[in-house]
Backbone atoms as SQL, in Angstrom:
CREATE TABLE atoms (id INTEGER PRIMARY KEY, chain TEXT, resi INTEGER, resn TEXT, atom TEXT, x REAL, y REAL, z REAL);
INSERT INTO atoms VALUES
  (1, 'A', 1, 'MET', 'N', 0.810, -1.239, -0.087),
  (2, 'A', 1, 'MET', 'CA', 0.040, -0.057, -0.049),
  (3, 'A', 1, 'MET', 'C', 0.976, 1.201, -0.037),
  (4, 'A', 2, 'ALA', 'N', 0.569, 2.220, -1.031),
  (5, 'A', 2, 'ALA', 'CA', 1.429, 3.333, -1.141),
  (6, 'A', 2, 'ALA', 'C', 1.044, 4.509, -0.154),
  (7, 'A', 3, 'ILE', 'N', 2.042, 5.206, 0.467),
  (8, 'A', 3, 'ILE', 'CA', 1.583, 6.166, 1.323),
  (9, 'A', 3, 'ILE', 'C', 1.411, 7.339, 0.633),
  (10, 'A', 4, 'GLU', 'N', 0.387, 8.059, 0.833),
  (11, 'A', 4, 'GLU', 'CA', -0.082, 9.262, 0.112),
  (12, 'A', 4, 'GLU', 'C', 0.981, 10.407, 0.478),
  (13, 'A', 5, 'SER', 'N', 1.378, 11.135, -0.384),
  (14, 'A', 5, 'SER', 'CA', 2.185, 12.260, -0.267),
  (15, 'A', 5, 'SER', 'C', 1.966, 13.366, -1.260),
  (16, 'A', 6, 'CYS', 'N', 2.476, 14.444, -1.250),
  (17, 'A', 6, 'CYS', 'CA', 2.465, 15.582, -2.164),
  (18, 'A', 6, 'CYS', 'C', 3.047, 15.230, -3.380),
  (19, 'A', 7, 'GLY', 'N', 2.467, 15.345, -4.513),
  (20, 'A', 7, 'GLY', 'CA', 3.024, 14.949, -5.859),
  (21, 'A', 7, 'GLY', 'C', 3.953, 16.064, -6.363),
  (22, 'A', 8, 'THR', 'N', 3.510, 17.200, -5.986),
  (23, 'A', 8, 'THR', 'CA', 4.451, 18.270, -6.324),
  (24, 'A', 8, 'THR', 'C', 4.769, 19.129, -4.968),
  (25, 'A', 9, 'ARG', 'N', 6.007, 19.411, -4.919),
  (26, 'A', 9, 'ARG', 'CA', 6.525, 20.123, -3.613),
  (27, 'A', 9, 'ARG', 'C', 6.364, 21.618, -3.803),
  (28, 'A', 10, 'VAL', 'N', 5.093, 22.237, -3.667),
  (29, 'A', 10, 'VAL', 'CA', 4.720, 23.562, -3.765),
  (30, 'A', 10, 'VAL', 'C', 4.025, 23.966, -2.542),
  (31, 'A', 11, 'VAL', 'N', 4.615, 24.768, -1.722),
  (32, 'A', 11, 'VAL', 'CA', 3.872, 25.270, -0.473),
  (33, 'A', 11, 'VAL', 'C', 3.020, 26.404, -0.735),
  (34, 'A', 12, 'ASP', 'N', 1.766, 26.223, -0.388),
  (35, 'A', 12, 'ASP', 'CA', 0.762, 27.207, -0.700),
  (36, 'A', 12, 'ASP', 'C', 0.957, 28.346, 0.562),
  (37, 'A', 13, 'ALA', 'N', 1.659, 29.299, 0.376),
  (38, 'A', 13, 'ALA', 'CA', 2.188, 30.056, 1.429),
  (39, 'A', 13, 'ALA', 'C', 0.938, 30.868, 2.142),
  (40, 'A', 14, 'ASP', 'N', -0.075, 31.283, 1.426),
  (41, 'A', 14, 'ASP', 'CA', -1.187, 31.926, 2.162),
  (42, 'A', 14, 'ASP', 'C', -1.923, 31.063, 3.034),
  (43, 'A', 15, 'ARG', 'N', -2.056, 29.832, 2.529),
  (44, 'A', 15, 'ARG', 'CA', -2.892, 28.673, 3.432),
  (45, 'A', 15, 'ARG', 'C', -1.805, 28.381, 4.591),
  (46, 'A', 16, 'VAL', 'N', -0.770, 28.331, 4.506),
  (47, 'A', 16, 'VAL', 'CA', 0.263, 28.033, 5.594),
  (48, 'A', 16, 'VAL', 'C', 0.290, 29.200, 6.617),
  (49, 'A', 17, 'ALA', 'N', 0.294, 30.416, 6.030),
  (50, 'A', 17, 'ALA', 'CA', 0.277, 31.637, 6.923),
  (51, 'A', 17, 'ALA', 'C', -0.993, 31.812, 7.732),
  (52, 'A', 18, 'ALA', 'N', -2.163, 31.383, 6.943),
  (53, 'A', 18, 'ALA', 'CA', -3.475, 31.316, 7.819),
  (54, 'A', 18, 'ALA', 'C', -3.668, 30.533, 8.811),
  (55, 'A', 19, 'VAL', 'N', -3.113, 29.067, 8.534),
  (56, 'A', 19, 'VAL', 'CA', -2.976, 28.126, 9.706),
  (57, 'A', 19, 'VAL', 'C', -1.891, 28.584, 10.792),
  (58, 'A', 20, 'ASN', 'N', -0.885, 29.071, 10.466),
  (59, 'A', 20, 'ASN', 'CA', 0.022, 29.583, 11.366),
  (60, 'A', 20, 'ASN', 'C', -0.554, 30.735, 12.343),
  (61, 'A', 21, 'VAL', 'N', -1.556, 31.596, 11.817),
  (62, 'A', 21, 'VAL', 'CA', -2.058, 32.589, 12.642),
  (63, 'A', 21, 'VAL', 'C', -2.894, 32.051, 13.607),
  (64, 'A', 22, 'ARG', 'N', -3.606, 31.066, 13.265),
  (65, 'A', 22, 'ARG', 'CA', -4.498, 30.345, 14.090),
  (66, 'A', 22, 'ARG', 'C', -3.953, 29.293, 15.227),
  (67, 'A', 23, 'MET', 'N', -2.830, 28.991, 14.861),
  (68, 'A', 23, 'MET', 'CA', -1.957, 27.891, 15.727),
  (69, 'A', 23, 'MET', 'C', -1.568, 28.481, 16.990),
  (70, 'A', 24, 'PRO', 'N', -2.165, 27.652, 18.177),
  (71, 'A', 24, 'PRO', 'CA', -1.896, 28.196, 19.603),
  (72, 'A', 24, 'PRO', 'C', -0.321, 28.176, 19.670),
  (73, 'A', 25, 'THR', 'N', 0.060, 28.772, 20.852),
  (74, 'A', 25, 'THR', 'CA', 1.241, 28.960, 21.142),
  (75, 'A', 25, 'THR', 'C', 1.949, 27.488, 21.469),
  (76, 'A', 26, 'ASP', 'N', 3.245, 27.531, 21.441),
  (77, 'A', 26, 'ASP', 'CA', 3.744, 26.018, 21.889),
  (78, 'A', 26, 'ASP', 'C', 3.576, 25.719, 23.386),
  (79, 'A', 27, 'ARG', 'N', 3.286, 26.629, 24.247),
  (80, 'A', 27, 'ARG', 'CA', 2.957, 26.294, 25.670),
  (81, 'A', 27, 'ARG', 'C', 1.584, 25.887, 25.596),
  (82, 'A', 28, 'ASP', 'N', 0.648, 26.475, 24.858),
  (83, 'A', 28, 'ASP', 'CA', -0.664, 25.950, 24.875),
  (84, 'A', 28, 'ASP', 'C', -0.919, 24.608, 24.191),
  (85, 'A', 29, 'LEU', 'N', 0.007, 24.282, 23.166),
  (86, 'A', 29, 'LEU', 'CA', -0.035, 23.033, 22.495),
  (87, 'A', 29, 'LEU', 'C', 0.350, 22.081, 23.756),
  (88, 'A', 30, 'THR', 'N', 1.472, 22.192, 24.399),
  (89, 'A', 30, 'THR', 'CA', 1.998, 21.404, 25.327),
  (90, 'A', 30, 'THR', 'C', 0.966, 21.076, 26.324),
  (91, 'A', 31, 'ASP', 'N', 0.403, 22.203, 26.851),
  (92, 'A', 31, 'ASP', 'CA', -0.572, 21.934, 27.919),
  (93, 'A', 31, 'ASP', 'C', -1.760, 21.066, 27.451),
  (94, 'A', 32, 'THR', 'N', -2.195, 21.354, 26.163),
  (95, 'A', 32, 'THR', 'CA', -3.404, 20.557, 25.595),
  (96, 'A', 32, 'THR', 'C', -2.912, 19.122, 25.293),
  (97, 'A', 33, 'ALA', 'N', -1.823, 18.860, 24.902),
  (98, 'A', 33, 'ALA', 'CA', -1.270, 17.456, 24.789),
  (99, 'A', 33, 'ALA', 'C', -1.178, 16.887, 26.192),
  (100, 'A', 34, 'ASP', 'N', -0.901, 17.513, 27.293),
  (101, 'A', 34, 'ASP', 'CA', -0.950, 16.926, 28.600),
  (102, 'A', 34, 'ASP', 'C', -2.269, 16.477, 28.980),
  (103, 'A', 35, 'VAL', 'N', -3.160, 17.385, 28.605),
  (104, 'A', 35, 'VAL', 'CA', -4.637, 17.070, 28.989),
  (105, 'A', 35, 'VAL', 'C', -5.085, 15.740, 28.140),
  (106, 'A', 36, 'PHE', 'N', -4.733, 15.522, 26.948),
  (107, 'A', 36, 'PHE', 'CA', -4.975, 14.549, 26.213),
  (108, 'A', 36, 'PHE', 'C', -4.299, 13.282, 26.598),
  (109, 'A', 37, 'GLY', 'N', -3.104, 13.518, 27.248),
  (110, 'A', 37, 'GLY', 'CA', -2.319, 12.432, 27.886),
  (111, 'A', 37, 'GLY', 'C', -2.984, 11.907, 29.031),
  (112, 'A', 38, 'LEU', 'N', -3.540, 12.703, 29.833),
  (113, 'A', 38, 'LEU', 'CA', -4.280, 12.450, 31.092),
  (114, 'A', 38, 'LEU', 'C', -5.434, 11.518, 30.779),
  (115, 'A', 39, 'LEU', 'N', -6.207, 12.078, 29.633),
  (116, 'A', 39, 'LEU', 'CA', -7.344, 11.404, 29.118),
  (117, 'A', 39, 'LEU', 'C', -7.130, 9.815, 28.453),
  (118, 'A', 40, 'ALA', 'N', -5.819, 9.660, 28.175),
  (119, 'A', 40, 'ALA', 'CA', -5.437, 8.498, 27.630),
  (120, 'A', 40, 'ALA', 'C', -5.381, 7.307, 28.578),
  (121, 'A', 41, 'ASP', 'N', -5.276, 7.485, 29.935),
  (122, 'A', 41, 'ASP', 'CA', -5.299, 6.488, 30.750),
  (123, 'A', 41, 'ASP', 'C', -6.688, 6.012, 31.175),
  (124, 'A', 42, 'PRO', 'N', -7.050, 4.628, 30.947),
  (125, 'A', 42, 'PRO', 'CA', -8.442, 4.305, 31.200),
  (126, 'A', 42, 'PRO', 'C', -8.901, 4.378, 32.646),
  (127, 'A', 43, 'GLY', 'N', -8.052, 4.488, 33.724),
  (128, 'A', 43, 'GLY', 'CA', -8.345, 4.593, 34.877),
  (129, 'A', 43, 'GLY', 'C', -8.901, 6.194, 35.295),
  (130, 'A', 44, 'ARG', 'N', -8.056, 6.924, 34.545),
  (131, 'A', 44, 'ARG', 'CA', -8.430, 8.286, 34.813),
  (132, 'A', 44, 'ARG', 'C', -9.519, 8.770, 34.120),
  (133, 'A', 45, 'LEU', 'N', -9.767, 8.195, 33.036),
  (134, 'A', 45, 'LEU', 'CA', -10.914, 8.330, 32.088),
  (135, 'A', 45, 'LEU', 'C', -12.160, 7.909, 32.832),
  (136, 'A', 46, 'ARG', 'N', -12.036, 6.777, 33.405),
  (137, 'A', 46, 'ARG', 'CA', -13.240, 6.175, 34.232),
  (138, 'A', 46, 'ARG', 'C', -13.530, 7.295, 35.327),
  (139, 'A', 47, 'LEU', 'N', -12.645, 7.707, 35.997),
  (140, 'A', 47, 'LEU', 'CA', -12.907, 8.680, 37.035),
  (141, 'A', 47, 'LEU', 'C', -13.694, 10.018, 36.416),
  (142, 'A', 48, 'LEU', 'N', -13.369, 10.581, 35.294),
  (143, 'A', 48, 'LEU', 'CA', -13.867, 11.601, 34.619),
  (144, 'A', 48, 'LEU', 'C', -15.167, 11.420, 34.223),
  (145, 'A', 49, 'LEU', 'N', -15.429, 10.272, 33.680),
  (146, 'A', 49, 'LEU', 'CA', -16.807, 9.782, 33.350),
  (147, 'A', 49, 'LEU', 'C', -17.657, 9.614, 34.452),
  (148, 'A', 50, 'ALA', 'N', -17.103, 9.310, 35.538),
  (149, 'A', 50, 'ALA', 'CA', -17.971, 9.062, 36.590),
  (150, 'A', 50, 'ALA', 'C', -18.442, 10.486, 37.161),
  (151, 'A', 51, 'LEU', 'N', -17.528, 11.495, 36.898),
  (152, 'A', 51, 'LEU', 'CA', -17.795, 12.760, 37.389),
  (153, 'A', 51, 'LEU', 'C', -18.792, 13.569, 36.545),
  (154, 'A', 52, 'LEU', 'N', -19.141, 12.897, 35.413),
  (155, 'A', 52, 'LEU', 'CA', -20.235, 13.504, 34.411),
  (156, 'A', 52, 'LEU', 'C', -21.426, 13.619, 35.291),
  (157, 'A', 53, 'GLU', 'N', -21.701, 12.629, 36.144),
  (158, 'A', 53, 'GLU', 'CA', -22.867, 12.478, 36.991),
  (159, 'A', 53, 'GLU', 'C', -22.855, 13.521, 38.152),
  (160, 'A', 54, 'GLY', 'N', -21.872, 14.259, 38.390),
  (161, 'A', 54, 'GLY', 'CA', -21.777, 15.237, 39.522),
  (162, 'A', 54, 'GLY', 'C', -20.544, 14.986, 40.546),
  (163, 'A', 55, 'GLU', 'N', -20.601, 15.655, 41.510),
  (164, 'A', 55, 'GLU', 'CA', -19.431, 15.556, 42.488),
  (165, 'A', 55, 'GLU', 'C', -19.506, 14.240, 43.104),
  (166, 'A', 56, 'LEU', 'N', -18.348, 13.800, 43.314),
  (167, 'A', 56, 'LEU', 'CA', -18.034, 12.474, 44.106),
  (168, 'A', 56, 'LEU', 'C', -16.737, 12.600, 44.944),
  (169, 'A', 57, 'CYS', 'N', -16.962, 11.901, 46.186),
  (170, 'A', 57, 'CYS', 'CA', -15.643, 11.883, 47.062),
  (171, 'A', 57, 'CYS', 'C', -14.815, 10.835, 46.461),
  (172, 'A', 58, 'VAL', 'N', -13.594, 10.790, 47.148),
  (173, 'A', 58, 'VAL', 'CA', -12.471, 9.827, 46.711),
  (174, 'A', 58, 'VAL', 'C', -12.837, 8.359, 46.901),
  (175, 'A', 59, 'CYS', 'N', -13.734, 8.116, 47.964),
  (176, 'A', 59, 'CYS', 'CA', -14.021, 6.767, 48.258),
  (177, 'A', 59, 'CYS', 'C', -15.171, 6.295, 47.309),
  (178, 'A', 60, 'ASP', 'N', -16.130, 7.091, 46.920),
  (179, 'A', 60, 'ASP', 'CA', -16.927, 6.743, 45.815),
  (180, 'A', 60, 'ASP', 'C', -16.210, 6.761, 44.591),
  (181, 'A', 61, 'LEU', 'N', -15.293, 7.667, 44.157),
  (182, 'A', 61, 'LEU', 'CA', -14.710, 7.537, 42.895),
  (183, 'A', 61, 'LEU', 'C', -13.854, 6.052, 42.777),
  (184, 'A', 62, 'ALA', 'N', -13.248, 5.837, 44.013),
  (185, 'A', 62, 'ALA', 'CA', -12.363, 4.584, 44.034),
  (186, 'A', 62, 'ALA', 'C', -13.368, 3.354, 43.819),
  (187, 'A', 63, 'ALA', 'N', -14.657, 3.446, 44.347),
  (188, 'A', 63, 'ALA', 'CA', -15.544, 2.265, 44.107),
  (189, 'A', 63, 'ALA', 'C', -16.031, 2.204, 42.703),
  (190, 'A', 64, 'VAL', 'N', -16.278, 3.268, 42.215),
  (191, 'A', 64, 'VAL', 'CA', -16.740, 3.321, 40.750),
  (192, 'A', 64, 'VAL', 'C', -15.455, 3.005, 39.847),
  (193, 'A', 65, 'SER', 'N', -14.411, 3.324, 39.987),
  (194, 'A', 65, 'SER', 'CA', -13.208, 3.185, 39.017),
  (195, 'A', 65, 'SER', 'C', -12.685, 1.833, 39.124),
  (196, 'A', 66, 'GLY', 'N', -12.725, 1.208, 40.394),
  (197, 'A', 66, 'GLY', 'CA', -12.010, -0.018, 40.599),
  (198, 'A', 66, 'GLY', 'C', -10.415, 0.147, 41.216),
  (199, 'A', 67, 'LEU', 'N', -10.098, 1.398, 41.330),
  (200, 'A', 67, 'LEU', 'CA', -8.800, 1.726, 41.524),
  (201, 'A', 67, 'LEU', 'C', -8.646, 1.793, 43.189),
  (202, 'A', 68, 'SER', 'N', -7.597, 1.709, 43.874),
  (203, 'A', 68, 'SER', 'CA', -7.454, 1.771, 45.205),
  (204, 'A', 68, 'SER', 'C', -7.701, 3.303, 45.477),
  (205, 'A', 69, 'GLU', 'N', -7.844, 3.658, 46.817),
  (206, 'A', 69, 'GLU', 'CA', -8.001, 4.931, 47.227),
  (207, 'A', 69, 'GLU', 'C', -6.787, 5.795, 46.957),
  (208, 'A', 70, 'SER', 'N', -5.537, 5.067, 47.135),
  (209, 'A', 70, 'SER', 'CA', -4.483, 5.672, 46.961),
  (210, 'A', 70, 'SER', 'C', -4.111, 6.023, 45.354),
  (211, 'A', 71, 'ALA', 'N', -4.507, 5.180, 44.567),
  (212, 'A', 71, 'ALA', 'CA', -4.379, 5.407, 43.177),
  (213, 'A', 71, 'ALA', 'C', -5.328, 6.650, 42.686),
  (214, 'A', 72, 'THR', 'N', -6.562, 6.502, 43.180),
  (215, 'A', 72, 'THR', 'CA', -7.539, 7.441, 42.877),
  (216, 'A', 72, 'THR', 'C', -7.149, 8.737, 43.295),
  (217, 'A', 73, 'SER', 'N', -6.659, 8.923, 44.614),
  (218, 'A', 73, 'SER', 'CA', -6.106, 10.221, 44.910),
  (219, 'A', 73, 'SER', 'C', -4.964, 10.742, 44.083),
  (220, 'A', 74, 'HIS', 'N', -4.034, 9.729, 43.726),
  (221, 'A', 74, 'HIS', 'CA', -2.933, 10.205, 42.885),
  (222, 'A', 74, 'HIS', 'C', -3.490, 10.742, 41.644),
  (223, 'A', 75, 'ALA', 'N', -4.589, 9.976, 40.850),
  (224, 'A', 75, 'ALA', 'CA', -5.151, 10.530, 39.784),
  (225, 'A', 75, 'ALA', 'C', -5.687, 11.704, 39.773),
  (226, 'A', 76, 'LEU', 'N', -6.414, 11.868, 40.866),
  (227, 'A', 76, 'LEU', 'CA', -7.275, 13.209, 41.142),
  (228, 'A', 76, 'LEU', 'C', -6.147, 14.459, 41.099),
  (229, 'A', 77, 'ARG', 'N', -5.134, 14.175, 41.728),
  (230, 'A', 77, 'ARG', 'CA', -4.033, 15.123, 42.037),
  (231, 'A', 77, 'ARG', 'C', -3.608, 15.752, 40.537),
  (232, 'A', 78, 'LEU', 'N', -3.240, 14.597, 39.744),
  (233, 'A', 78, 'LEU', 'CA', -2.846, 14.894, 38.408),
  (234, 'A', 78, 'LEU', 'C', -3.801, 15.677, 37.630),
  (235, 'A', 79, 'LEU', 'N', -5.093, 15.388, 37.652),
  (236, 'A', 79, 'LEU', 'CA', -6.138, 15.929, 36.951),
  (237, 'A', 79, 'LEU', 'C', -6.519, 17.233, 37.590),
  (238, 'A', 80, 'ARG', 'N', -6.356, 17.486, 38.843),
  (239, 'A', 80, 'ARG', 'CA', -6.550, 18.825, 39.350),
  (240, 'A', 80, 'ARG', 'C', -5.355, 19.789, 39.039),
  (241, 'A', 81, 'ALA', 'N', -4.094, 19.133, 39.047),
  (242, 'A', 81, 'ALA', 'CA', -3.025, 20.136, 38.601),
  (243, 'A', 81, 'ALA', 'C', -3.192, 20.550, 37.103),
  (244, 'A', 82, 'HIS', 'N', -3.876, 19.932, 36.207),
  (245, 'A', 82, 'HIS', 'CA', -4.111, 20.249, 34.982),
  (246, 'A', 82, 'HIS', 'C', -5.487, 21.018, 34.735),
  (247, 'A', 83, 'ARG', 'N', -6.228, 21.315, 35.812),
  (248, 'A', 83, 'ARG', 'CA', -7.375, 22.036, 35.960),
  (249, 'A', 83, 'ARG', 'C', -8.543, 21.285, 35.156),
  (250, 'A', 84, 'VAL', 'N', -8.276, 19.845, 35.125),
  (251, 'A', 84, 'VAL', 'CA', -9.452, 19.118, 34.596),
  (252, 'A', 84, 'VAL', 'C', -10.422, 18.766, 35.620),
  (253, 'A', 85, 'VAL', 'N', -10.311, 18.666, 36.852),
  (254, 'A', 85, 'VAL', 'CA', -11.187, 18.643, 38.004),
  (255, 'A', 85, 'VAL', 'C', -10.877, 19.620, 39.036),
  (256, 'A', 86, 'SER', 'N', -11.751, 19.989, 39.781),
  (257, 'A', 86, 'SER', 'CA', -11.669, 20.854, 40.916),
  (258, 'A', 86, 'SER', 'C', -12.265, 19.996, 42.085),
  (259, 'A', 87, 'VAL', 'N', -11.839, 20.709, 43.270),
  (260, 'A', 87, 'VAL', 'CA', -12.272, 20.088, 44.568),
  (261, 'A', 87, 'VAL', 'C', -12.993, 21.028, 45.493),
  (262, 'A', 88, 'ARG', 'N', -13.969, 20.522, 46.098),
  (263, 'A', 88, 'ARG', 'CA', -14.613, 21.228, 47.314),
  (264, 'A', 88, 'ARG', 'C', -14.468, 20.599, 48.384),
  (265, 'A', 89, 'ARG', 'N', -13.953, 21.143, 49.554),
  (266, 'A', 89, 'ARG', 'CA', -13.851, 20.595, 50.766),
  (267, 'A', 89, 'ARG', 'C', -14.958, 20.807, 51.750),
  (268, 'A', 90, 'ALA', 'N', -15.389, 19.778, 52.507),
  (269, 'A', 90, 'ALA', 'CA', -16.331, 19.934, 53.625),
  (270, 'A', 90, 'ALA', 'C', -15.861, 19.227, 54.787),
  (271, 'A', 91, 'GLY', 'N', -15.300, 20.076, 55.648),
  (272, 'A', 91, 'GLY', 'CA', -14.758, 19.407, 56.887),
  (273, 'A', 91, 'GLY', 'C', -13.388, 18.577, 56.264),
  (274, 'A', 92, 'ARG', 'N', -13.488, 17.374, 56.809),
  (275, 'A', 92, 'ARG', 'CA', -12.309, 16.388, 56.272),
  (276, 'A', 92, 'ARG', 'C', -12.678, 15.641, 54.968),
  (277, 'A', 93, 'MET', 'N', -13.729, 15.909, 54.400),
  (278, 'A', 93, 'MET', 'CA', -14.092, 15.227, 53.244),
  (279, 'A', 93, 'MET', 'C', -13.759, 16.212, 51.956),
  (280, 'A', 94, 'ALA', 'N', -13.461, 15.685, 50.984),
  (281, 'A', 94, 'ALA', 'CA', -12.943, 16.219, 49.729),
  (282, 'A', 94, 'ALA', 'C', -14.006, 15.866, 48.416),
  (283, 'A', 95, 'TYR', 'N', -14.522, 16.638, 47.917),
  (284, 'A', 95, 'TYR', 'CA', -15.618, 16.379, 46.645),
  (285, 'A', 95, 'TYR', 'C', -15.075, 16.850, 45.449),
  (286, 'A', 96, 'TYR', 'N', -14.964, 15.909, 44.585),
  (287, 'A', 96, 'TYR', 'CA', -14.413, 16.385, 43.199),
  (288, 'A', 96, 'TYR', 'C', -15.330, 16.455, 42.081),
  (289, 'A', 97, 'ARG', 'N', -15.190, 17.314, 41.248),
  (290, 'A', 97, 'ARG', 'CA', -16.212, 17.673, 40.136),
  (291, 'A', 97, 'ARG', 'C', -15.364, 18.024, 38.930),
  (292, 'A', 98, 'LEU', 'N', -15.917, 18.022, 37.643),
  (293, 'A', 98, 'LEU', 'CA', -15.349, 18.268, 36.570),
  (294, 'A', 98, 'LEU', 'C', -15.152, 19.986, 36.633),
  (295, 'A', 99, 'ASP', 'N', -14.010, 20.293, 36.184),
  (296, 'A', 99, 'ASP', 'CA', -13.545, 21.658, 36.431),
  (297, 'A', 99, 'ASP', 'C', -14.505, 22.748, 35.734),
  (298, 'A', 100, 'ASP', 'N', -14.958, 22.566, 34.593),
  (299, 'A', 100, 'ASP', 'CA', -15.697, 23.288, 33.843),
  (300, 'A', 100, 'ASP', 'C', -16.491, 22.642, 32.530),
  (301, 'A', 101, 'ALA', 'N', -17.231, 23.401, 32.004),
  (302, 'A', 101, 'ALA', 'CA', -18.121, 22.788, 30.862),
  (303, 'A', 101, 'ALA', 'C', -17.257, 22.357, 29.590),
  (304, 'A', 102, 'HIS', 'N', -15.985, 22.956, 29.394),
  (305, 'A', 102, 'HIS', 'CA', -15.199, 22.560, 28.427),
  (306, 'A', 102, 'HIS', 'C', -14.669, 20.910, 28.558),
  (307, 'A', 103, 'VAL', 'N', -14.480, 20.657, 29.792),
  (308, 'A', 103, 'VAL', 'CA', -14.055, 19.214, 30.069),
  (309, 'A', 103, 'VAL', 'C', -15.303, 18.323, 29.814),
  (310, 'A', 104, 'ARG', 'N', -16.419, 18.707, 30.402),
  (311, 'A', 104, 'ARG', 'CA', -17.649, 17.973, 30.033),
  (312, 'A', 104, 'ARG', 'C', -17.888, 17.795, 28.459),
  (313, 'A', 105, 'MET', 'N', -17.794, 18.884, 27.658),
  (314, 'A', 105, 'MET', 'CA', -17.924, 18.777, 26.371),
  (315, 'A', 105, 'MET', 'C', -16.705, 17.799, 25.575),
  (316, 'A', 106, 'LEU', 'N', -15.613, 17.993, 26.237),
  (317, 'A', 106, 'LEU', 'CA', -14.604, 17.143, 25.646),
  (318, 'A', 106, 'LEU', 'C', -14.718, 15.633, 25.723),
  (319, 'A', 107, 'LEU', 'N', -15.399, 15.299, 27.017),
  (320, 'A', 107, 'LEU', 'CA', -15.621, 13.735, 27.252),
  (321, 'A', 107, 'LEU', 'C', -17.000, 13.478, 26.686),
  (322, 'A', 108, 'ASP', 'N', -17.890, 14.343, 26.558),
  (323, 'A', 108, 'ASP', 'CA', -19.108, 13.977, 25.693),
  (324, 'A', 108, 'ASP', 'C', -18.592, 13.710, 24.161),
  (325, 'A', 109, 'LEU', 'N', -18.052, 14.545, 23.528),
  (326, 'A', 109, 'LEU', 'CA', -17.512, 14.379, 22.274),
  (327, 'A', 109, 'LEU', 'C', -16.659, 13.111, 22.175),
  (328, 'A', 110, 'ALA', 'N', -15.807, 12.872, 22.895),
  (329, 'A', 110, 'ALA', 'CA', -14.914, 11.700, 22.891),
  (330, 'A', 110, 'ALA', 'C', -15.864, 10.419, 22.827),
  (331, 'A', 111, 'ILE', 'N', -16.669, 10.305, 23.912),
  (332, 'A', 111, 'ILE', 'CA', -17.624, 9.171, 23.945),
  (333, 'A', 111, 'ILE', 'C', -18.491, 9.036, 22.774),
  (334, 'A', 112, 'ALA', 'N', -19.060, 10.154, 22.262),
  (335, 'A', 112, 'ALA', 'CA', -20.006, 10.197, 21.034),
  (336, 'A', 112, 'ALA', 'C', -19.183, 9.570, 19.759),
  (337, 'A', 113, 'HIS', 'N', -17.968, 10.095, 19.933),
  (338, 'A', 113, 'HIS', 'CA', -17.029, 9.623, 18.668),
  (339, 'A', 113, 'HIS', 'C', -16.738, 8.277, 18.613),
  (340, 'A', 114, 'THR', 'N', -16.571, 7.581, 19.855),
  (341, 'A', 114, 'THR', 'CA', -16.268, 6.117, 19.835),
  (342, 'A', 114, 'THR', 'C', -17.501, 5.488, 19.729),
  (343, 'A', 115, 'GLU', 'N', -18.681, 5.942, 20.254),
  (344, 'A', 115, 'GLU', 'CA', -19.806, 5.140, 20.073),
  (345, 'A', 115, 'GLU', 'C', -20.294, 5.015, 18.502),
  (346, 'A', 116, 'HIS', 'N', -19.983, 6.039, 17.622),
  (347, 'A', 116, 'HIS', 'CA', -20.400, 5.849, 16.359),
  (348, 'A', 116, 'HIS', 'C', -19.290, 5.511, 15.160),
  (349, 'A', 117, 'THR', 'N', -18.167, 5.185, 15.880),
  (350, 'A', 117, 'THR', 'CA', -17.032, 4.637, 14.862),
  (351, 'A', 117, 'THR', 'C', -16.475, 3.504, 15.482),
  (352, 'A', 118, 'GLU', 'N', -15.784, 2.680, 14.592),
  (353, 'A', 118, 'GLU', 'CA', -15.156, 1.511, 14.945),
  (354, 'A', 118, 'GLU', 'C', -13.703, 1.725, 14.624),
  (355, 'A', 119, 'ALA', 'N', -12.862, 1.806, 15.741),
  (356, 'A', 119, 'ALA', 'CA', -11.302, 2.207, 15.598),
  (357, 'A', 119, 'ALA', 'C', -10.826, 1.028, 14.905),
  (358, 'A', 120, 'ILE', 'N', -9.661, 1.132, 14.097),
  (359, 'A', 120, 'ILE', 'CA', -8.855, 0.112, 13.588),
  (360, 'A', 120, 'ILE', 'C', -7.593, 0.156, 14.503),
  (361, 'A', 121, 'HIS', 'N', -7.439, -1.041, 15.189),
  (362, 'A', 121, 'HIS', 'CA', -6.350, -1.208, 16.126),
  (363, 'A', 121, 'HIS', 'C', -5.370, -2.379, 15.612),
  (364, 'A', 122, 'PRO', 'N', -4.398, -2.163, 14.727),
  (365, 'A', 122, 'PRO', 'CA', -3.624, -3.014, 14.189),
  (366, 'A', 122, 'PRO', 'C', -2.780, -3.765, 15.311),
  (367, 'A', 123, 'GLU', 'N', -2.547, -3.089, 16.449),
  (368, 'A', 123, 'GLU', 'CA', -1.845, -3.653, 17.456),
  (369, 'A', 123, 'GLU', 'C', -2.621, -4.516, 18.340),
  (370, 'A', 124, 'ARG', 'N', -3.757, -4.642, 18.205),
  (371, 'A', 124, 'ARG', 'CA', -4.724, -5.502, 19.061),
  (372, 'A', 124, 'ARG', 'C', -5.037, -6.728, 18.092),
  (373, 'A', 125, 'GLU', 'N', -5.251, -7.683, 18.803),
  (374, 'A', 125, 'GLU', 'CA', -5.661, -9.083, 18.121),
  (375, 'A', 125, 'GLU', 'C', -7.102, -8.789, 17.871),
  (376, 'A', 126, 'ALA', 'N', -7.622, -9.466, 16.748),
  (377, 'A', 126, 'ALA', 'CA', -8.933, -9.391, 16.515),
  (378, 'A', 126, 'ALA', 'C', -9.896, -10.386, 17.338);
């Protein structure tokens, strides 16, 4: 199978310039890649999907995700550091929630995408 490539090496300078104007800064790209990296872990993703239903404490999140409370706390620290989740404290209890509507939209879109498509995973056995 041939790999598609440009038949003629001519750069459309206007289109390249227009794309570059809209391109986020290197720092924003790195931060965005970090968020996608956080979502790439099934355990963390399970925690986030649980939070689509609303606030939950670490104990409840551990029960839902099947992770230990220690692993759950560690995952939540990572997610909180990247502003994916936020925390509300009530006495000794900590309740986590999705940080904002953008996180909810990102999760909703990702799930909708996987529900209506079938990914090809050459690294997985059929």
